[in-house]
N, C-alpha and C positions, 0 to 999 in steps of 0.2 A: 166662519164664526167659531166661538169657543166650543170645545168639546169637553170641558170640565164639568164639575158637579152641578154648576148652575146653568149649563147651556140650555137645558130644557125650559128654563124660565123665560127665555127670550124667543121671539118668533123665529121660525126657521127661515133661511133665505129664500126669496122668491126666484124661481127660474122660469124660463119662457114656457116650459111644458107643464108646469105645476098646476095652474088653474086657468082654464080658458077665459079670455078677457070678457066674453059676453056673460059669463057666470059670476064674475066678481061684483060684489056690491060695494059701492063707495061708502066709506065710513062717514059717520056724522062729524061735521067740522068741530062741534063743541061737545062731543060725547063725554069727555073726562069731567066736564062741569056738572055732570049728574052726581058726582061723588062729593059728599058734604065737606069732607076735610079739604079736598082740593079747591072747592068753591071759596072756603075761608082763606086759604093760602093765596088764591088768585086775586081775591078782593083786596086783601091787605097789600099785595104786591103792586097792584095798579096805582094805589095811592103813593106808596113809597117810591115807585119807579118814576112817577110824575115829579115828585120832589127831587129825585136824583138827577133827572134831566134838566130841571130848572137850575140846580146847583152846578152841573157840568158846564152848561152854556155860560152861566154867570161867572164861574171860576175862570174859564178860558178868556172871556172878555176882560175880566178884571186884571189878569196877568198881562194881557196885551196892552191894556190901558196904563198899567204901572210901569211897564218896561219898553213897550213899543217893539217887541221882538217876537217873531214866530218861533224862534229857537227856545225862548223862555216858556212858551206854551208847551213845546215839546218836552222840556225838562220837567214841567209840572206833571204831564201825562206819564213820563218815564218814572218819576218818583212814586206815583200812585201804583204802578205795576211792578216796580223793582222788587218789593217783598215777595210777590208771586214767583219771580224768577229765582230768588235766593232760597225761599222757604216753602215753596208751593207743595213739594212732595211730602213734607212733614205735615202740612195741613190735611192731606189725604189720609195719612196714617191716623191722625186724630179723628177724622170723620168716620173712619171704619171702626174705631175703638170705642167711641162714646155715643150716647143717644143723640141723634141728629137734631131732634126737636129742641133739646136742651141747649145744644151748641148754638142753634139759630136764635134762641131767646137772648143769649148773651151777645152774639155778634150783631144782631139788629139793634139792640140797645146801644152798643158802642158806636155803630154808624150814626145813629141819631145824635149822640153826644158830640161827635166830631162836627156835624152840621151846625149844632147850636154854638159850639166854640168859635167856628169861623164867622158865624153871624155876629157874635158879641164883639169880635175884633173889628169887623167891618163897620158895624153901627156905631162903635165908640170912636171911630176915626183913627185908630192906631194900626190899621192893617198895613203890613209891608209884604213884599213878595216872598220873603223867607218864611213868613207865617203860613202862606198858602202852600209853599213847598213842604213844610213840616206836617201840616194837616193832611196833605195829599199822601205823604208817606205813612202816616198813622192809619188812614183809610185803607191803604194797601195791606198793612199788617193785619187788619181785621178781616179783609176779604180772603186772606190766605186760608182761613178756616171756614169762612162763610160760603165761599164759592163751592168747594167740593161737598160740604154738608148740604147746601141748598140743591145742588144738582142731583145728588144721590137720594135726597129726601123725597123727590118726586115719585120715584118708584115705590117707596113705602106708602105713599098716599093713594096711588092709583093702581098699582100692580102692573105686571108685564103687558097685559092686553091693551092697556090704555097709555102705555109709556110714550110712544111716539106722538100720539095726539096731545098729551099733556106737555111734552117738551116743546112742540110747535106752538101751543097756546101760551106757554110761558114767554116765548119770543114775541108772539103777537101782543101779549100783555105789555111787554117792555116797549115795543114799537108804538103801541097806542099811546102810552105815556110820553113817548118821544114826540108825538104829534102835538100834545098839549103843553108839555114842559117848556120847550123853547119859545113857544108863543107867549106863555105867561112870563117867562124870564125876560123876554124882550120888552114887554110892557112894564114890568117892575123896574128893570134897569133904567129905562128912560123916564120913569115917573117918580118913584120914591126911593130908588137906589138898590144896590146889589145886596145890602145886608138883609133885607126882608126876604129875598129869594132864598138865601142861605138859612134863615130862620124857619121858613116854611118847610124846607127840606128836612131839617132836624126834627120838627114836630111830626112830619109825615110817617116816621117810623113807628109811631104809636099804633098805626093801623095793622101792620104785619104782626106786631107783638100781641095785639088783641086776638088776631086770627089764630096764632099759634096756641094761645092759652085756651081758646074755645074748642080746639080740636078734640075729637073722641079717640082716645088711645085704643079702644077696643076695635075700631074700624081700620086700624093700620095693617098693612101687609108686613108682617114681622120679617126682619132679616137678621141672621146670626151676626152678633158683634164679634169682632176679632179681639181675643184676649191680648193683653200687653205681652210683648215678647221681642226678642232680638231679631234683627234681619228682616223686619217687615217692609222696610223701604226697598231693600235689594230684591225682595220677593216680588214686589210690584213691578219693578223694572224688568226683571226676568220674565214675568208673565206677559208684559207687552212686547218685549223683544222677540218672543217666539211666535207671535201671531201677526202675520202681514196684514190681516183685515183690520187690525188695530193700529199698527205702527205707521202705515202709509197715509191714512187719513189724518193722523196726528202730525206727521211731517208736513203735509200740505197746508193744514190750517196754521202751522207754525210760520211758514213763509208768508201766507196771506195776512195773518194777524200782525206779524212784525212789520211788514212793509206796505201792506195794502189798506190797513184800517186806521191810518193816521189823519182822519178827517178833521179833528179839531185844528190841526196845523193848517191843512190846505184850505178848508172852508173859511177860516178866519182870515187867511192871507188873500184869498180871492175876494171876499167881501170888502176888505179894507184896502188892499193894494192894487187889485186888478179892476174891479168894478166900482171902487170908491163909494161903497155904501157904509153903513154903520152896524150897530148891534142888531137893528131890525132886519137887515139883509142877511146877516149871519144866522139869525134865528130862522128866517125864511128858508135858507138853504138846508138847515137841519130838519125842518118840517117836511120838505120835499123828499129828502132821503128817508125820513121816517115813514112817509106814505108808501114808498116803494118797499121798505122793509116790512111793513105791516102786511102788504099784499103778498109778499114772499112767505111770510109766516103762516098766513091763512091758507095759502095754496099747499104748503107743506103739511098742514093739519089734515088735509084730505087725502094725501098720498098714503098708500098702504105699506110702502117699503122705502128703505134708504139705500139706493143703489150707488155704488162707487162711481159709475159712469156719470151719474147726475152730479156728483161732487166735483169731478175733474172738469166736466163741461162748464159748470157754473163758475168755477175758479178761473178758467180761461176767458170766458165771456166777461167776467167781472174785471179782469185786468185790461182786456181790450177796450172796454167802454171807459175805463179811467183814462187811458191814453187819449181816446177820442175827446173826452170832456176837457182834458187839460189844454187842448189846443183849440177849443171852441172860441170863435171870434166874438160871439154875441152873448149877452147875458141870458137871453131867453133860451138859447140852445144849451148853454151850460146848465141852466136850471132844469131843463127838460130831461137831460141825461142823468141827473141825480136820482130820478125816480127808478129807472131800471138798475142803476148801480146799487141802490139800497136793496132792491128786490133780490139781485144776484148775491150780494154780500150775505144776506140772511139765509138764502138757500144754501150757500156754502157752510155757514155756521150750523144750521139746523141739521143738514144732512150728515155732516161729520159728527156732530154731537150725538144724534140718535143712533148712527151706525156704531159708534164706539160703545155707547151704553148698552145697546141690545146685544152686542157681541161679548159682553163682559160678565163673568160670574158675579152674583150679588155680593159675595164676601170680599171681592176685589174692587168693587165699583168706586168706592171713595178714593182709593189710591190711583186708579186708572183715570178718573175724572180730574184729580188734582194734577196729574201729568198733562192731561189734555189742556186744562186751563193754564198751567205753567207755560206750556209751549205757545198756546194761542195768545194769552195776554202777557205772559212773562217776557216775550220778545220785545215788547214795547219799549223798555228802557234802552234797548239797542237801536230799534228802528226810529223811535220818535226824535231823539236828539240828532241822529244822523240825517233824517229827512227834513228836520227843522233847519239844520245847517244848509242842506242843499237848497231848501226853499228860500232862506235868507240870502244865500250867495248867488244863486242862479235864477231865482224867481219862482213864483207859485206854479207856473205852468210846467217847468222842468221838474219840480219836486213831485207834483201830482203824477206826471208821466212816468217818473222813475218807480214810484210805488206800483203803478199799474203794470209796468213792464216786468217787474220781478214776480208779481202774482201770475201773470200770463205764462212766463217761463216755468214757474213752479208747477202750474197745472199741466203743462206739456210734459215736463220731466216725470211727474208722478204717473201720468197716463201711460207713458212708455214703459216705466217700471212695472206697473200693474199688468200691462199687456204681456210683457215677457213672463212674469210670474204665472199668469193664467194660461200660457200657451196660446196667445192670441196674435192676430196680425191685423193691420189696418186695411180695410177694403173701401175703395172709392168707386161708386157706381153713379154715373151722371144721367142715367136713363130716367125718363119721366115716370113718376109714380113709384120710384124705388127710394129706399133710404140711401142718401148720397154718400154719407161717411159713417162707417161702423167698424167696430172690432169684431172679428169672427175667429173661430178656432182655426189654428194652423192645420192644414191637411196632412202635413208631413210629420207632425209630432203629436203625442198625447199631452194634454195639459199636465203641467208639473206641479201645480199648486191646488189647494182646495177649490171646490166648485164655486164657492161664494165669490172668489176673485173674478170669475167669469162674468159676474154681473156688471163689470165695467164696460161690457160690450154694448 
């Protein structure tokens, strides 16, 4: 973890001899909701997140309906995340420089206006695929600032003691909305049309705006804002590059986010081309993934620490299950595997997110989280069109398996790197009652990296 001026604001890394297991008390799953400002934030977020998921499902299905191409769905996704790749680091500089609550008021209002604009085009009957592309790009431009501001604003609302719990509940919030949003979207698409789903999404942003306005500034955990100056972008990059506990989780989520999270492409292709269903089946697939993701988020809220070994193990299992699901011969088996895939995907995301936030000095958090989001989401403009092309050319099964294989190999690669940095070796013990596979310290060498890297064991 960081040893800088803000290191004492994050919990120290847990080691095996630090606290006896029997003496540890499990944290409350919803402890951060005791904080009024965070309750307002979470309440507004669940409303807008539901609208966002309605819009995502409707947007993907609308593009597929207009073009008949999985690659076109990939292009839409890519355009929405392209600004993050191009300008994401600048968004982090802005988040560190200006009040995050003020930034969020502007960004949430802009996201709502984008939803209303897409609704107006669809309801008027003038919608064309380039309209969807343009609005997707504009949404991406707004999220360049919204993402790092929102991610780092959590610590200002709850403080360091509740940071992990609040980040986990944010993901649970998002996945709860993912359970409702696709179901509502499926009903709206098949009954009154796509336009009303887009309209409800636009109006849903009134809820987080109200929550932000009602917050009490006196109850915030103040963080020092970075004054305007030269070299702040390079400073953030240097900060991360010198800390392996930051850079390797970011590298891993970069591979997983770029190649393993292209579910709009794969699930729409499986629903339409493999199992010959419609928008209802596509929504059903998303609901199953959301159920798994919600379970993963709630389990993460109960964990006390964010160990790197949990991160790499979840990434490898996530990739392996994607490969298994891609070749599932029956609809029921494919659907059943989506639940643990969703759970493991959220475990990867939350574990990496909280590990990075808790190891970062508060004054650098906006820039570090912008780099995290740029790598995690910004790789989509590369991965989505590529895997969309693979899916169109070789079929949905090959496309899904390709993404899973890359995630699996990335997990293995980062595990090996972390083991070497921590002076660890792989130990396999097949005896009954023993931990069968584990990383343990090398007997012949002293660890060459900080102690926190040994938590990969």
